[in-house]
Structure formats: C-alpha cells, structure tokens
LUMBATI-400320 format. One record per residue (C-alpha): residue in three letters; x, y, z. Coordinates in steps of 0.1 Angstrom, whole numbers, padded with zeros to 4 digits, always signed. Layout:
N
ALAXYZ/...
//
This chain:
771
MET+1013+0469-0728/LYS+0978+0457-0719/GLU+0965+0478-0745/ALA+0988+0461-0770/GLY+0976+0431-0760/THR+0939+0438-0760/THR+0945+0454-0791/ARG+0960+0421-0805/ILE+0929+0399-0789/SER+0907+0424-0809/PHE+0931+0416-0838/LEU+0925+0381-0834/LYS+0889+0379-0828/SER+0882+0397-0862/VAL+0906+0369-0879/LEU+0888+0338-0864/ILE+0853+0358-0879/PHE+0864+0362-0911/THR+0882+0325-0908/LEU+0848+0310-0900/ILE+0825+0327-0927/LEU+0853+0320-0956/SER+0860+0281-0944/PHE+0821+0275-0944/SER+0815+0295-0977/VAL+0834+0274-0988/LEU+0822+0240-0972/LEU+0790+0251-0984/MET+0800+0257-1020/GLY+0817+0225-1027/GLY+0783+0210-1013/TYR+0767+0228-1039/TRP+0794+0212-1065/VAL+0787+0178-1046/PHE+0746+0179-1055/LYS+0755+0195-1086/ASP+0777+0168-1103/GLN+0770+0140-1087/ALA+0770+0111-1104/PRO+0728+0106-1121/ARG+0707+0081-1107/PRO+0689+0071-1142/GLU+0651+0068-1135/LYS+0655+0037-1158/VAL+0683+0016-1173/VAL+0680-0004-1204/ASN+0696-0023-1227/GLN+0705-0016-1261/ALA+0672-0031-1275/GLY+0654-0007-1251/GLU+0645-0039-1226/ILE+0644-0023-1187/VAL+0668-0040-1172/PHE+0664-0017-1134/THR+0652+0012-1120/LYS+0659+0041-1100/GLU+0636+0024-1071/GLN+0656-0005-1075/LEU+0684+0013-1074/ILE+0676+0035-1039/GLY+0662-0004-1029/GLY+0694-0014-1029/GLN+0709+0013-1010/ALA+0685+0010-0983/VAL+0692-0032-0983/PHE+0731-0022-0979/GLN+0722+0002-0948/LYS+0695-0018-0934/TYR+0720-0051-0929/GLY+0746-0029-0918/LEU+0770-0041-0942/MET+0793-0009-0941/ASP+0803-0020-0912/TYR+0815-0050-0929/GLY+0829-0040-0965/THR+0830-0008-0981/VAL+0814+0013-1008/LEU+0836+0038-1029/GLY+0859+0026-1001/ASP+0840+0037-0971/GLY+0830+0013-0949/SER+0851-0015-0929/TYR+0880-0035-0940/LEU+0871-0072-0936/GLY+0846-0075-0965/PRO+0856-0063-0999/ASP+0853-0033-1008/TYR+0818-0036-1031/THR+0825-0013-1059/ALA+0863-0025-1066/GLU+0849-0060-1066/THR+0819-0054-1085/LEU+0841-0034-1112/ARG+0862-0068-1116/VAL+0833-0085-1121/TYR+0815-0064-1145/THR+0848-0057-1163/GLU+0857-0095-1165/ALA+0826-0108-1179/MET+0825-0076-1206/GLN+0859-0093-1216/GLU+0844-0127-1218/PHE+0816-0115-1240/TYR+0837-0103-1266/ALA+0858-0133-1262/ARG+0830-0157-1271/VAL+0816-0130-1299/ASP+0846-0120-1318/TYR+0868-0153-1311/LYS+0843-0181-1297/LYS+0872-0191-1269/ALA+0867-0182-1238/PHE+0895-0152-1228/THR+0916-0169-1210/ALA+0922-0194-1237/LEU+0932-0161-1263/SER+0967-0151-1272/SER+0982-0123-1254/THR+0977-0099-1292/GLU+0935-0110-1290/GLN+0933-0101-1248/ALA+0949-0065-1253/ALA+0926-0059-1283/ILE+0892-0071-1263/ARG+0910-0053-1229/GLU+0913-0021-1253/LYS+0877-0023-1268/VAL+0864-0030-1233/ILE+0880+0000-1217/ALA+0869+0023-1246/GLU+0829+0008-1241/ILE+0830+0013-1206/LYS+0843+0049-1204/GLU+0817+0060-1229/ASN+0789+0081-1209/ARG+0757+0065-1218/TYR+0735+0088-1196/ASP+0708+0109-1219/ALA+0700+0136-1193/ALA+0670+0145-1212/LYS+0656+0111-1207/LYS+0670+0102-1175/GLN+0675+0071-1191/LEU+0710+0050-1190/VAL+0716+0029-1221/LEU+0737-0008-1215/THR+0757-0021-1244/ASP+0751-0058-1248/ALA+0787-0066-1233/GLN+0777-0042-1200/THR+0744-0060-1195/ALA+0762-0092-1193/GLY+0782-0077-1167/LEU+0756-0066-1150/GLU+0738-0100-1152/ALA+0772-0117-1142/VAL+0772-0093-1110/ARG+0738-0101-1103/VAL+0750-0142-1103/TYR+0778-0133-1085/TYR+0764-0117-1054/LYS+0732-0145-1055/LYS+0761-0167-1048/ALA+0780-0146-1020/PHE+0743-0138-1005/THR+0728-0172-0998/GLN+0759-0190-1000/GLY+0787-0170-0980/ASP+0810-0149-1000/GLU+0848-0154-1001/ASN+0857-0149-0960/GLY+0832-0177-0952/ILE+0805-0156-0939/LEU+0776-0134-0946/PRO+0744-0158-0948/ALA+0715-0160-0968/PHE+0701-0135-0947/ILE+0684-0105-0974/SER+0677-0129-1000/GLU+0637-0124-1011/ALA+0623-0157-0989/HIS+0640-0142-0954/MET+0625-0111-0957/PRO+0598-0098-0934/ARG+0563-0098-0945/GLY+0556-0062-0957/ASP+0588-0051-0954/ARG+0591-0022-0986/ALA+0601+0005-0964/TYR+0630+0023-0990/VAL+0626-0012-1008/ALA+0614-0017-1038/SER+0595-0048-1050/GLY+0617-0080-1062/ASP+0643-0098-1051/GLN+0664-0076-1022/ILE+0701-0093-1036/ASP+0693-0083-1070/GLN+0682-0051-1055/LEU+0718-0046-1039/SER+0733-0060-1067/ASP+0724-0029-1089/PHE+0735-0007-1067/PHE+0772-0020-1065/PHE+0768-0019-1102/TRP+0760+0015-1103/THR+0787+0026-1080/ALA+0809+0005-1103/TRP+0793+0021-1136/LEU+0802+0056-1116/SER+0839+0049-1109/SER+0844+0037-1149/THR+0821+0061-1167/LEU+0838+0094-1176/ARG+0819+0127-1164/PRO+0807+0147-1193/GLY+0830+0167-1213/GLU+0860+0157-1187/THR+0889+0128-1191/ILE+0885+0116-1160/THR+0855+0090-1141/TYR+0830+0103-1116/THR+0852+0089-1085/ASN+0881+0106-1106/ASN+0894+0070-1117/TRP+0893+0054-1082/PRO+0892+0027-1081/PHE+0928+0015-1092/TYR+0925-0014-1115/THR+0942-0011-1155/GLU+0916-0036-1169/ALA+0889-0011-1165/GLY+0915+0019-1174/ASN+0913+0031-1141/GLN+0949+0048-1134/LEU+0960+0077-1114/SER+0952+0114-1126/PHE+0971+0140-1130/GLY+0955+0161-1103/ALA+0962+0138-1079/ILE+1001+0138-1085/LEU+0997+0177-1093/TRP+0978+0181-1056/SER+1001+0159-1039/GLY+1032+0179-1044/ILE+1017+0216-1040/SER+1000+0207-1002/VAL+1034+0191-0995/THR+1052+0224-1006/VAL+1020+0246-0990/LEU+1028+0230-0954/ILE+1063+0234-0955/LEU+1057+0274-0968/MET+1025+0282-0940/LEU+1045+0260-0910/ALA+1069+0281-0911/LEU+1050+0314-0915/ILE+1026+0302-0890/MET+1056+0294-0866/PHE+1075+0328-0868/VAL+1039+0342-0859/TYR+1037+0321-0828/TYR+1069+0334-0819/ARG+1072+0367-0828/TYR+1037+0376-0813/LYS+1041+0357-0779/LEU+1005+0334-0787/GLU+1011+0307-0766/MET+1003+0302-0730/GLU+1022+0326-0704/GLU+1023+0310-0668/ALA+1007+0327-0641/TYR+1032+0321-0614/LEU+1068+0334-0602/PRO+1095+0305-0605/GLY+1096+0288-0569/HIS+1062+0302-0564/PHE+1039+0274-0577/PRO+1001+0278-0567/SER+0988+0254-0536/PHE+0960+0236-0538/ASN+0930+0227-0512/LEU+0909+0201-0523/ALA+0891+0193-0494/ALA+0882+0232-0487/ASP+0869+0236-0521/PRO+0831+0240-0529/LEU+0814+0211-0542/THR+0780+0213-0556/PRO+0749+0184-0556/SER+0750+0186-0595/GLN+0788+0180-0593/ARG+0787+0148-0570/LYS+0761+0133-0594/THR+0789+0131-0625/GLY+0807+0105-0605/LYS+0781+0080-0620/TYR+0787+0092-0650/PHE+0825+0087-0651/ALA+0822+0051-0640/VAL+0795+0049-0669/VAL+0822+0063-0695/ALA+0846+0034-0679/ALA+0825+0006-0678/LEU+0815+0015-0716/PHE+0854+0019-0725/PHE+0857-0016-0712/VAL+0829-0031-0732/GLN+0832-0014-0763/VAL+0871-0024-0762/MET+0859-0060-0757/PHE+0845-0056-0791/GLY+0874-0044-0803/GLY+0893-0073-0793/LEU+0867-0094-0806/LEU+0870-0077-0840/ALA+0905-0079-0845/HIS+0902-0120-0839/TYR+0878-0118-0866/TYR+0905-0107-0891/LEU+0920-0140-0886/GLU+0888-0165-0880/PRO+0862-0146-0899/ASP+0837-0174-0891/SER+0847-0183-0855/PHE+0862-0171-0819/TYR+0882-0199-0808/GLY+0855-0224-0815/LEU+0825-0205-0798/ASP+0804-0206-0828/TRP+0777-0189-0806/ILE+0795-0152-0803/VAL+0798-0152-0841/ASN+0763-0160-0840/LEU+0751-0138-0814/PHE+0781-0108-0824/PRO+0790-0115-0864/PHE+0818-0090-0875/THR+0788-0061-0886/LEU+0772-0061-0850/ALA+0806-0059-0832/LYS+0817-0031-0854/THR+0788-0010-0850/TYR+0790-0014-0817/HIS+0826-0008-0811/LEU+0827+0027-0833/GLN+0789+0035-0813/LEU+0801+0028-0778/ALA+0835+0047-0785/ILE+0812+0080-0794/PHE+0793+0073-0764/TRP+0818+0073-0735/ILE+0837+0094-0751/ALA+0811+0120-0755/THR+0799+0111-0720/ALA+0830+0117-0703/TRP+0828+0153-0719/LEU+0796+0164-0712/GLY+0800+0150-0672/MET+0831+0171-0675/GLY+0808+0203-0687/ILE+0782+0196-0659/TYR+0809+0200-0635/VAL+0826+0230-0647/ALA+0794+0251-0654/PRO+0789+0257-0615/LEU+0830+0271-0609/VAL+0823+0294-0642/GLY+0789+0309-0634/GLY+0796+0308-0593/ARG+0763+0289-0582/GLU+0747+0260-0586/PRO+0706+0267-0604/LYS+0677+0249-0584/TYR+0667+0214-0598/GLN+0701+0210-0612/GLY+0708+0179-0598/LEU+0670+0168-0611/LEU+0679+0181-0642/VAL+0714+0162-0642/ASP+0698+0127-0627/PHE+0676+0129-0661/LEU+0700+0133-0685/PHE+0720+0103-0671/TRP+0690+0080-0673/ALA+0681+0093-0709/LEU+0718+0091-0715/VAL+0717+0049-0701/VAL+0680+0047-0724/LEU+0700+0060-0755/VAL+0727+0032-0752/GLY+0708+0004-0744/GLY+0679+0010-0768/SER+0703+0017-0795/MET+0723-0011-0792/VAL+0696-0033-0786/GLY+0677-0016-0821/GLU+0707-0018-0836/TRP+0708-0056-0833/LEU+0676-0065-0846/GLY+0676-0039-0874/ALA+0710-0054-0888/LYS+0692-0096-0884/GLY+0660-0080-0904/PHE+0636-0085-0875/LEU+0621-0046-0876/GLY+0600-0048-0908/ASN+0596-0016-0920/VAL+0611+0008-0891/TRP+0645-0005-0895/PHE+0656+0034-0901/LEU+0638+0045-0873/LEU+0647+0021-0847/GLY+0674-0003-0860/HIS+0703+0000-0880/GLN+0705+0033-0903/GLY+0736+0018-0916/TRP+0759+0043-0922/GLU+0795+0039-0904/TYR+0794+0062-0872/LEU+0760+0070-0880/GLU+0743+0041-0873/LEU+0718+0050-0845/GLY+0685+0050-0860/ARG+0660+0077-0862/ILE+0646+0077-0828/TRP+0679+0073-0812/GLN+0696+0101-0828/ILE+0663+0122-0820/ILE+0671+0113-0781/LEU+0707+0115-0790/ALA+0704+0160-0803/ILE+0671+0162-0773/GLY+0700+0146-0746/MET+0726+0173-0758/THR+0701+0199-0760/LEU+0695+0191-0726/TRP+0732+0192-0718/LEU+0734+0226-0729/ILE+0708+0244-0712/ILE+0725+0223-0677/VAL+0755+0242-0688/TYR+0738+0276-0695/ARG+0722+0275-0662/GLY+0755+0270-0647/LEU+0775+0294-0667/ARG+0743+0323-0666/ASP+0757+0346-0641/GLY+0793+0344-0653/LEU+0785+0351-0685/LYS+0769+0384-0669/GLN+0797+0392-0653/GLU+0820+0391-0683/LYS+0813+0422-0704/ASP+0837+0411-0731/ARG+0814+0389-0751/GLY+0847+0372-0768/GLY+0857+0364-0730/LEU+0867+0331-0720/VAL+0834+0322-0704/HIS+0820+0331-0732/LEU+0840+0309-0759/LEU+0836+0279-0737/PHE+0797+0290-0738/TYR+0800+0291-0777/SER+0820+0259-0783/ALA+0795+0239-0759/ILE+0763+0254-0782/ALA+0784+0240-0815/VAL+0783+0202-0796/PRO+0741+0198-0805/PHE+0740+0222-0831/PHE+0766+0205-0858/TYR+0751+0171-0850/LEU+0719+0181-0867/PHE+0738+0178-0901/ALA+0727+0142-0894/PHE+0691+0143-0903/LEU+0697+0157-0936/ILE+0707+0119-0942/ASN+0679+0094-0955/PRO+0678+0062-0969/GLY+0666+0080-1004/THR+0695+0103-1003/SER+0721+0096-1030/PHE+0750+0079-1015/THR+0779+0106-1026/PHE+0755+0136-1014/ALA+0749+0114-0986/ASP+0786+0109-0975/TYR+0794+0145-0977/TRP+0769+0154-0950/ARG+0783+0122-0933/TRP+0815+0133-0929/TRP+0801+0167-0916/ILE+0794+0147-0882/ILE+0823+0120-0882/HIS+0850+0152-0893/LEU+0838+0187-0890/TRP+0820+0175-0855/VAL+0839+0155-0839/GLU+0876+0162-0854/GLY+0859+0199-0855/ILE+0834+0209-0834/PHE+0847+0188-0804/GLU+0887+0199-0810/VAL+0872+0235-0806/PHE+0855+0227-0777/ALA+0885+0204-0760/VAL+0911+0234-0768/VAL+0889+0261-0746/VAL+0879+0240-0719/ILE+0920+0228-0718/GLY+0923+0268-0712/PHE+0899+0268-0694/LEU+0911+0246-0667/MET+0946+0262-0672/VAL+0932+0292-0658/GLN+0913+0277-0632/MET+0942+0258-0618/LYS+0960+0292-0615/LEU+0987+0278-0640/THR+0984+0305-0673/THR+0968+0339-0671/LYS+0937+0345-0690/ALA+0951+0372-0709/SER+0976+0349-0727/THR+0949+0323-0725/ILE+0923+0340-0748/ARG+0956+0349-0765/ALA+0965+0315-0776/LEU+0932+0299-0777/TYR+0919+0325-0806/PHE+0949+0319-0821/GLN+0947+0278-0821/ILE+0911+0278-0830/ILE+0916+0301-0862/LEU+0946+0274-0873/LEU+0918+0242-0864/LEU+0890+0257-0882/GLY+0908+0274-0908/SER+0927+0245-0918/GLY+0895+0215-0908/VAL+0866+0228-0924/ILE+0883+0232-0954/GLY+0900+0198-0947/ILE+0873+0178-0947/GLY+0875+0172-0987/HIS+0902+0150-0980/HIS+0871+0123-0976/TYR+0857+0137-1008/TYR+0884+0124-1032/TYR+0874+0095-1046/ASN+0835+0088-1035/GLY+0819+0107-1064/SER+0827+0144-1060/PRO+0838+0168-1081/GLU+0872+0169-1089/VAL+0882+0207-1071/TRP+0879+0185-1038/VAL+0913+0169-1045/ALA+0930+0204-1047/LEU+0910+0219-1017/GLY+0911+0187-0995/ALA+0949+0178-1001/VAL+0961+0213-0991/PHE+0938+0222-0959/SER+0942+0188-0946/ALA+0981+0191-0947/LEU+0976+0224-0932/GLU+0960+0206-0901/VAL+0991+0187-0891/ILE+1002+0228-0882/PRO+0980+0230-0850/LEU+0987+0198-0838/THR+1020+0205-0838/LEU+1014+0240-0817/LEU+0995+0216-0792/ILE+1024+0195-0788/LEU+1043+0225-0774/ASP+1016+0238-0752/ALA+1020+0203-0742/TYR+1056+0205-0729/GLY+1048+0241-0715/HIS+1022+0219-0696/TYR+1045+0192-0685/ARG+1073+0222-0676/MET+1044+0235-0651/LEU+1039+0197-0638/ARG+1078+0193-0631/HIS+1076+0231-0613/GLY+1043+0214-0591/GLY+1061+0190-0570/VAL+1049+0161-0556/ASN+1018+0179-0541/PHE+1003+0192-0574/PRO+0973+0177-0571/TYR+0960+0170-0611/ARG+0989+0151-0623/ALA+0971+0120-0635/SER+0952+0146-0660/PHE+0978+0163-0671/TRP+0996+0126-0681/PHE+0966+0119-0702/LEU+0968+0152-0714/ILE+1002+0150-0728/SER+0994+0117-0742/THR+0966+0139-0762/ALA+0990+0163-0773/ILE+1017+0132-0782/TRP+0991+0112-0802/ASN+0970+0146-0816/LEU+1009+0147-0836/LEU+1010+0117-0845/GLY+0980+0095-0849/ALA+0960+0125-0861/GLY+0988+0143-0875/VAL+1018+0123-0893/LEU+0994+0094-0899/GLY+0969+0115-0914/PHE+0984+0137-0932/LEU+1001+0101-0949/ILE+0976+0085-0961/ASN+0956+0119-0970/LEU+0983+0130-1001/PRO+0961+0123-1030/ALA+0985+0101-1043/VAL+0987+0074-1015/ASN+0951+0083-1007/TYR+0940+0068-1042/PHE+0959+0032-1033/GLU+0954+0035-0998/HIS+0916+0045-0995/GLY+0901+0023-0973/GLN+0924+0001-0964/MET+0945-0009-0928/LEU+0964+0027-0931/THR+0931+0044-0925/ALA+0925+0020-0890/ALA+0957+0031-0879/HIS+0951+0067-0885/GLY+0918+0063-0870/HIS+0927+0043-0837/GLY+0961+0067-0832/SER+0932+0099-0834/MET+0900+0086-0823/MET+0915+0069-0793/GLY+0948+0086-0785/VAL+0931+0126-0788/TYR+0894+0120-0782/GLY+0900+0092-0757/MET+0930+0102-0740/PHE+0917+0140-0735/ALA+0882+0121-0726/ILE+0899+0104-0700/ALA+0919+0137-0692/VAL+0886+0160-0680/LEU+0873+0127-0665/LEU+0902+0125-0635/PHE+0902+0167-0635/SER+0867+0163-0623/LEU+0867+0132-0606/ARG+0900+0147-0585/ASN+0874+0173-0570/VAL+0844+0150-0568/VAL+0856+0124-0547/LYS+0879+0126-0512/PRO+0915+0136-0510/GLU+0925+0113-0494/TRP+0915+0084-0511/TRP+0924+0097-0544/ASN+0954+0076-0555/ASP+0978+0081-0587/LYS+0991+0044-0585/TRP+0963+0027-0604/LEU+0962+0059-0629/LYS+1000+0056-0639/VAL+0995+0021-0648/SER+0968+0025-0666/VAL+0980+0058-0688/TRP+1010+0037-0699/GLY+0987+0005-0702/LEU+0971+0027-0728/ASN+0999+0044-0745/LEU+1017+0016-0752/GLY+0994-0006-0759/LEU+0976+0013-0785/ALA+1013+0022-0797/GLY+1020-0012-0802/MET+0987-0020-0822/ILE+0999+0004-0844/LEU+1033-0001-0849/PHE+1032-0034-0847/THR+0997-0047-0865/LEU+0977-0022-0884/LEU+1011+0000-0895/PRO+1027-0025-0910/VAL+0999-0045-0925/GLY+0987-0015-0943/LEU+1022-0008-0960/VAL+1019-0045-0974/GLN+0980-0036-0983/LEU+0994-0007-1000/LYS+1014-0022-1020/MET+0996-0051-1026/ALA+0969-0024-1041/TYR+0995-0010-1066/ASP+1011-0043-1080/SER+0973-0061-1086/GLY+0949-0036-1082/TYR+0934-0022-1054/TRP+0904-0051-1055/PHE+0926-0075-1046/SER+0944-0058-1015/ARG+0906-0059-1003/SER+0903-0095-1007/ALA+0901-0122-0988/ALA+0928-0138-0999/PHE+0952-0109-0987/PHE+0945-0115-0950/GLN+0952-0156-0951/ASP+0986-0147-0969/GLY+1011-0157-0938/SER+1030-0127-0929/VAL+0996-0107-0927/ARG+0991-0134-0905/PHE+1016-0134-0886/LEU+1011-0094-0883/LEU+0977-0099-0872/TRP+0983-0124-0845/ILE+1013-0105-0829/ARG+0985-0077-0823/LEU+0972-0102-0794/ILE+0999-0085-0772/PRO+0995-0048-0771/ASP+0957-0056-0774/SER+0961-0074-0740/ALA+0982-0049-0724/PHE+0956-0018-0738/ILE+0925-0040-0717/LEU+0942-0053-0688/LEU+0968-0025-0678/GLY+0952+0004-0696/VAL+0910+0000-0690/VAL+0909-0024-0665/PRO+0928+0000-0638/LEU+0905+0027-0647/LEU+0874+0011-0644/ILE+0885-0005-0613/PHE+0894+0031-0603/THR+0863+0050-0614/VAL+0840+0023-0599/ARG+0854+0025-0565/ALA+0855+0063-0564/LEU+0818+0062-0564/PHE+0819+0048-0528/ASN+0840+0077-0515/LEU+0828+0109-0530/ARG+0827+0139-0509/LYS+0794+0154-0494/PRO+0783+0184-0512/THR+0791+0215-0495/VAL+0767+0239-0511/LYS+0727+0239-0518/GLU+0709+0244-0546/GLY+0709+0284-0555/GLU+0737+0292-0534/LEU+0769+0308-0544/LEU+0798+0290-0547/GLU+0825+0310-0521/MET+0862+0299-0540/
//
C-alpha cells in the first residue's frame, strides 16, 4: 500500500513538471505573438498632403502623461484601469467617428450630419466604416497616413480633451493639472516637447485607431473588434462566440474527468486521527522563538493597513455618487482625488495581504527547520522597518507624482501609472529586496528541515519552492517601462496581477494550508503531499495559460481568445476541489470540539474556500466568457469579481494565517474567539452585501447598457447618474458599514491588544526547538 502511494506521488511529480514546462512554453510563445503582432507605433503619422500630424515620440509621450498622473486609476485605456472615468479608447473612438461623419456631411451635403435624411446618414456611416477599417500603415516607411476625414477626427479628439483636462470632464473633475503651463520646468522625462494634453490626445487616438483598424490580411481589428460600437463597424467576432461555447463544453468534460480521478485515486487529504481521538493541544508548552514573537507587530500593522485600505474603499464608493465632493468636505477631494484614493486602495491591499503572508512565513520557518538561527530576530526587525519605509515612502511618492511635483523623477519615485503596479521604480526595487530578504529569513529557518528531508519533492521542499517563486515572479514587473508599447506592457503587467498574485501566491497558499494541516496533526503527511501535487497541477495547468482572458481585447492576437477562454474556464475546477477540502476541514473542526484552539483560523479558511469558488470561480467564469467579456470588459462586473477574489480569497486567507500564527504567539489564556467571530461574520456579510446589492446588479445593468447603446455609453458619467443605478450605489453604504465596523474594527482592536499579551520566548537563538 505504501509502495503504491509512493508510486502515485512520483507520477504526480512527473505530471507537474510536464505541466509547468508546457504551460510556460505556451505563455512565453504567446508573449512572442503579442510582441510580433501588436499594433504598430508609427515613426510618423501624416495627413494626405504628407504633413506630419504627430510622431512616435509624441505618442510615447502621451502614454507617459497617462501614466505619470495616474489616469489608469481613474479611467481605462483598452478596457484596463478604473471605472469612474470613461474608457478613453471607446470615448475617443466615438469622438473620432462622429467627427468623420460630420466631415463628410459638410463635404458631400453641405449640412450637419444630424440634419441629413436617414438614407444620407446611412450612406455616410457606410463610407466612414470602410475608411476607418482600412489599414493605411506602411511598414516599410513606418508611416501611417490619415485621410482628410481621419485628420479631422484627430483634431476633434484634441479639442475634446483640451476641454476635458482644462475645464473638467463630464464627471466634473480632472482640472487643468496636466496642461503645458502647469508642467514643472524641465520636465521632459519620457514626455516629448509640446503640450502634454495634445500628446495625451494623440495617444488616445492611437488606441482608437488600432481598435477600429483591421489587422493586415484579416477581417478583425487589432483588438478583435473591441469596443462594441456599430458606428465604427465594431461588432462581436465569430471567434468570441465560438470559443465561449467551446470553453463551456471543455469545462463540463474536464470537470467530470478530474472529479473521477480525484475520487478514484483518493487524492484528498486523509485524517491523521481515529474518530473520537482528536489530537490534543497545549499551546502554553509549545516552543516560541524570538523571531516568532516579533511577528506580532507585523500582524498589528496588517490590521492597521487593512483598516486604512477599506476607508479609502469607502471613499471611492462615495465618489461614484459625488465625484467632486465628499459630503461637502472639499479638502478631502483635493487631498485624495479619485486617482489617489484608488491607488492607495489597491496598493494597501497588496501590502497588508503580502505582509500577513510574510509574517506567517517567518513564524513557520523555525517550526519546519527545528532551530532558531542566530541573528534571525535582527533580520526580522530590519525587514519590518524596511516595509514601513516602503509603505510610507511609496504613498508619499505616489501622491507627489500624481500631483505633478516630482518633475523628471516621477517614474522613479512617484506614480508609475499602471493599475496594481503604481509603485515607482525605486519602491519596486525596495519591495523586491524586501521579498528577497524575507526568502533568506525563511531559508535560514527551513535549512535544517531541508537537509533532513531526503525527498526533494517533499513537503518542506514544496514550501521552500513556493517561497522562492514569490520574489522571483515579481521580477517581471521590471520589464515594464514608460516607453514600452501599451499592449506589450500590459502583457507583463498581467504576469504580476494574475500570475504572481492569483497564481504563485495561490500555490503558496495551498502548500501552506497543507503544511499547517500536517503541523496541527489533522492530516497524514503522505496524503497531504499527494493532494498538494494534484491541486498544484490543476492550479498551474489552468491558471498559467488562463492568464489569456486578460488579453482578449487589449490588442493581442486572436489566438488568446481561444487559449484564455478554455483555460480560464478550467480554473473553476481546482477552486471547486478546494471547497470540498474546506468541508473536510470543517468536519475535522466539528470532531475537535470546543477545545480546538485554531477555530478562528478555520472560520477564515472556510471563508477563503467559499469565496474561492464564488468570487474567483463563478464570477470569474461569468466575465471570462469572450462573448460576455466583449460587452463587459472594464465594467462593474469586473469589480464584483475583483472584490470577491481579492478580499474573499487572498484577504480571508491572509487573516486565516495571521490568526494561526498569532494564536501561538500570544498567551493562551488571553485569547478570546468572540471578537473574531464578530469579525468573520462582519467581513463575510459585508463583502456579500457589496457584491449582491451593488456591484453585481449595477454590473448587469451596465452590461445591458453596453449591448443596447454601445460600450462607450455604459462607461459615461450619464450611466452613474441614472436613478436606479444611484439607488444601488447608495444601498452599498449598509454592507460597507458592516464590513468596516463589524469586520475590520474588531480585528484591528484584537491584533493591537495582542501586542500587549505576547508570550515570552522559550527558545534562544541558535537553540533547537523541542516539539
């Protein structure tokens, strides 16, 4: 029996290695396709008379302006960014198309377009669509020629955004903070000489051009016909419909096959105890090292950052109702406009979740290795203060950068301009160094355990491999620069958001859960290793290539519609298995009775599994179908999925590992689950209310609006002023309040009080732990 189990694990190792090689080969080949087939950035754009209207330098400068002032944390380009502002690609395409229609109405009929008969309007529409679709880029000359009508469209776009960025846009915000007059003297970093608003307009025009122009030799545009806008001839492609159907078919087939394998070969974790003989715990007698005790301050900071982050979330929710005011307190809007509030909301989420996991890694390391290395506590303290500098310094830098006060060093110290990657390059370097230091701390703790474990694919080695992947995969963030083409930069950006956060951290989470289950004597080591390999195969086998659903409509090749549709659909399967494991954990909890000391951790662990299925799986599957994503890309349904997966999965899991670690660090007699029971219910009900009462219904209304009136209208300010939408936005105040007051505040109070009730270390540096 033991030999069969060993053979099964060996086979799963081989399958995992094959899966990794195949998945990353496809992903890297896909990156080559993105690079090779991306829309060109012409060296010069000329009118029909051969006169230059803008250059590649000005185009790159416009992209830099977009990044420098954090506009991706206000609106979107090619559907990527934040949702209060417009999608600049869709909005520009509308302005550009309408200007072309007006041009031909004046030339052909000497009338305004609206004054023409329906037959005349139809003729002009057909003419404009044909002209927009034709690709006039000359690859040999690296030159794009615009017709007279297109040139008129470009001028209309410049006029439109000159007004928006000097007098305020349709939301009543975005004042004149990026005009040439306000530009700090000498500020030319990545920004060409000339008016910044014109450069920004030219960049927006380029995205509208590539979204409406056919790829060479094909019948679809560079963005696979996105955004939906019939006036420009953009309609849902056949490929999007086909691969939506295929993805559902493959999901059903693979779900049946994988569930059969899962139960046939018993790949779940098996209980390590007999019924009625639940393992006993004596936390007061467990060893505690100085480095483990020092994690207490990490967890207090986690709760504090969590509180600040959700307060910015509440501010953002209000901005959807009153973009230029916060209950009449104008100073708050001036201090934290939507762009900065959104920056902090996203950045702090990553900081507090990552810090919780870092603290847990520091706590677990000596348990695995069985020894407290010398100077470990000093390294832990140094890392802590480095994180404090990183969080405080980056927030100040982002504020100064987005306000335009950093001049040439905006990219290094200020707001880098990519959603989820707002950190300036210097702060990114500090973060990478900090994660490397964390890896060194973890390795020092694991070192003896790694030496003792003969199997290099064993549980301790899996924990170490997953720890290595955390800093390693963040390095791809350094491949993005202001001069990088938007499409190709977006390819690497999703390596961080999807692959690093949703892939590598999820693998790390699964391995940690398995280790903790063994550590708590709840599951057998052999069955846990077997289950971990199977789950990692499914997670990486579906998730790595599943990153492609982010590439449907950003200018990447159409092949990503097929790859992303099928593999992102399969991501639901490992999430389903995790909830089955969660039920098993719940069963173990019930067997444990009232003396089980890790009940609070299990509450959040079960919450993680449920939100993994609902938030990441179900809501993710809904928006990842290409036929749905075509109309929904960059709308509130994405926010519903984002909240359900980011907070529901990574946030809940971060709290679970925080409480597990803290449970062993504080005095056992002080611990009280009542505060945490209130917190877990407040967080879960508040999160569910946000999604069910506001984000999901608003997203569905917005989806219908895009289908009926065009994508640009669903992202306009008029949409959020609709009476029913405003009612749904106001309703969110109730679950938001529950989330903060009943969920976050009790957790914050609990972790801060825990700092004053820590156990004294029982093990000195250099000593072995007696378990």
